[in-house]
C-alpha positions as CSV (number, residue, x, y, z in Angstrom):
1,M,78.5,46.9,93.4
2,E,81.5,44.5,93.3
3,K,83.6,43.9,96.8
4,I,86.9,44.7,96.9
5,D,87.7,40.7,97.5
6,E,85.7,40.1,94.6
7,I,87.4,42.5,92.4
8,L,91.4,41.5,93.5
9,E,90.1,37.7,92.8
10,N,89.3,38.6,89.4
11,M,92.4,40.8,88.5
12,E,94.2,37.7,89.6
13,F,92.7,35.6,87.0
14,L,93.7,37.9,84.3
15,D,96.3,37.7,82.5
16,N,97.9,40.9,81.1
17,W,97.2,44.3,81.5
18,E,95.3,44.9,78.6
19,D,92.5,42.5,80.0
20,K,92.7,44.1,83.4
21,Y,92.4,48.1,81.7
22,K,89.2,46.3,80.6
23,Y,88.2,44.8,83.6
24,I,88.7,48.4,85.1
25,I,86.9,50.0,82.9
26,E,84.2,47.6,83.2
27,L,83.7,48.3,86.8
28,G,83.5,52.4,86.3
29,Q,80.7,51.4,83.7
30,G,78.8,49.9,86.7
31,L,79.1,53.2,89.0
32,D,75.6,54.5,90.5
33,I,75.4,57.7,88.2
34,L,76.3,60.7,89.9
35,P,73.0,63.4,89.6
36,D,74.5,66.5,88.0
37,D,74.0,68.4,91.0
38,L,76.5,66.3,92.6
39,K,79.0,67.5,90.1
40,N,80.1,70.9,91.7
41,A,83.2,72.6,93.6
42,Q,81.9,70.8,96.8
43,T,82.8,67.9,95.7
44,K,85.3,67.6,92.9
45,V,88.7,66.3,93.7
46,N,91.5,68.7,93.1
47,G,94.7,67.4,91.7
48,C,93.5,65.1,88.9
49,V,94.2,65.4,85.1
50,S,90.7,64.2,84.6
51,Q,87.2,65.4,85.9
52,V,86.5,63.6,89.1
53,W,83.7,63.6,91.8
54,L,83.4,62.1,95.1
55,H,80.4,62.9,97.1
56,S,80.1,61.3,100.6
57,T,77.0,60.8,102.7
58,V,77.1,59.2,106.7
59,T,74.7,57.4,107.6
60,D,73.8,56.4,111.3
61,S,73.0,52.7,112.1
62,T,70.3,51.4,114.5
63,T,73.5,51.0,117.2
64,N,74.5,55.0,116.4
65,E,77.7,54.1,114.6
66,K,78.2,56.3,111.9
67,Y,78.7,54.6,108.6
68,I,80.0,56.5,105.4
69,K,78.8,55.8,101.7
70,F,80.6,57.1,98.7
71,V,79.5,57.8,95.0
72,G,82.0,59.5,92.6
73,D,82.1,60.3,89.2
74,S,84.8,60.8,86.2
75,D,84.7,62.1,82.4
76,A,87.6,59.4,82.0
77,F,86.5,55.7,82.0
78,I,89.6,54.2,83.6
79,V,89.3,57.0,86.2
80,K,85.7,55.3,86.5
81,G,87.1,52.1,87.2
82,L,89.3,53.4,89.6
83,I,86.6,55.1,91.3
84,A,84.8,52.0,91.9
85,I,87.8,50.1,93.5
86,L,87.9,53.0,95.7
87,I,84.0,52.9,96.7
88,A,84.7,49.1,97.0
89,L,87.3,49.5,99.4
90,Y,86.2,52.1,101.2
91,S,82.3,52.9,101.3
92,D,79.8,51.6,103.6
93,K,82.2,51.7,106.2
94,K,82.4,53.8,110.0
95,P,85.0,56.3,109.5
96,D,87.7,54.7,111.7
97,E,88.3,51.7,109.7
98,I,88.4,54.0,106.4
99,L,90.9,56.0,108.1
100,D,92.7,52.3,109.0
101,I,92.7,51.0,105.4
102,K,96.1,50.4,104.1
103,H,95.8,51.6,100.8
104,E,99.4,50.7,99.4
105,N,98.8,47.2,100.5
106,I,95.4,46.6,97.9
107,F,97.0,48.2,95.4
108,A,99.9,46.6,95.5
109,K,98.0,43.4,95.0
110,F,96.6,44.9,91.9
111,G,100.5,46.1,90.5
112,L,98.6,49.3,89.8
113,E,101.0,51.7,90.5
114,S,103.8,50.3,87.7
115,H,100.8,50.1,85.2
116,L,99.6,54.0,86.1
117,S,101.0,57.0,84.6
118,P,102.2,59.6,87.3
119,Q,99.4,61.9,87.0
120,R,96.7,59.3,87.0
121,S,99.2,57.7,90.0
122,N,98.2,61.5,91.8
123,G,94.9,62.0,91.3
124,L,94.5,58.7,92.6
125,L,96.2,59.6,95.8
126,S,94.0,62.8,95.7
127,M,90.7,60.9,95.4
128,I,92.2,58.5,98.3
129,E,92.6,61.8,100.4
130,R,89.5,63.0,99.9
131,I,87.8,60.0,101.3
132,K,90.3,60.0,104.1
133,S,89.6,63.7,105.0
134,D,85.8,63.3,104.6
135,A,86.0,60.2,107.4
136,M,88.3,62.3,109.5
137,R,85.8,64.9,109.7
138,E,83.5,62.0,111.2
139,V,85.6,60.7,114.2
């Protein structure tokens, strides 16, 4: 799985949005497979046009600090890519770090807001709200 800095760097090299969409789809193809038993009502993200599932697990480090790992899936290729970007941005971080991330700044660098349909933008925000809600439970 690529880190968010690598993803941003790769996006900068792509000249047009057709290539950027292809790259986002490729990111989604690299996601870990979400087991079917984790595709349930608790992990389903409401507010998305596509089927979207996000699952979080909390691990304690040797210093007793909590870290949250996210996995996800969707039935839409582009959304799977967006999930991959969100996982790169939020996964394996402490809950307070997750809550402090300003996703608007990251997505402004991508230029995503002007290239996603309103439904996809709402779905992306719903996914971010779920991630932040999971982090809030662990603070």
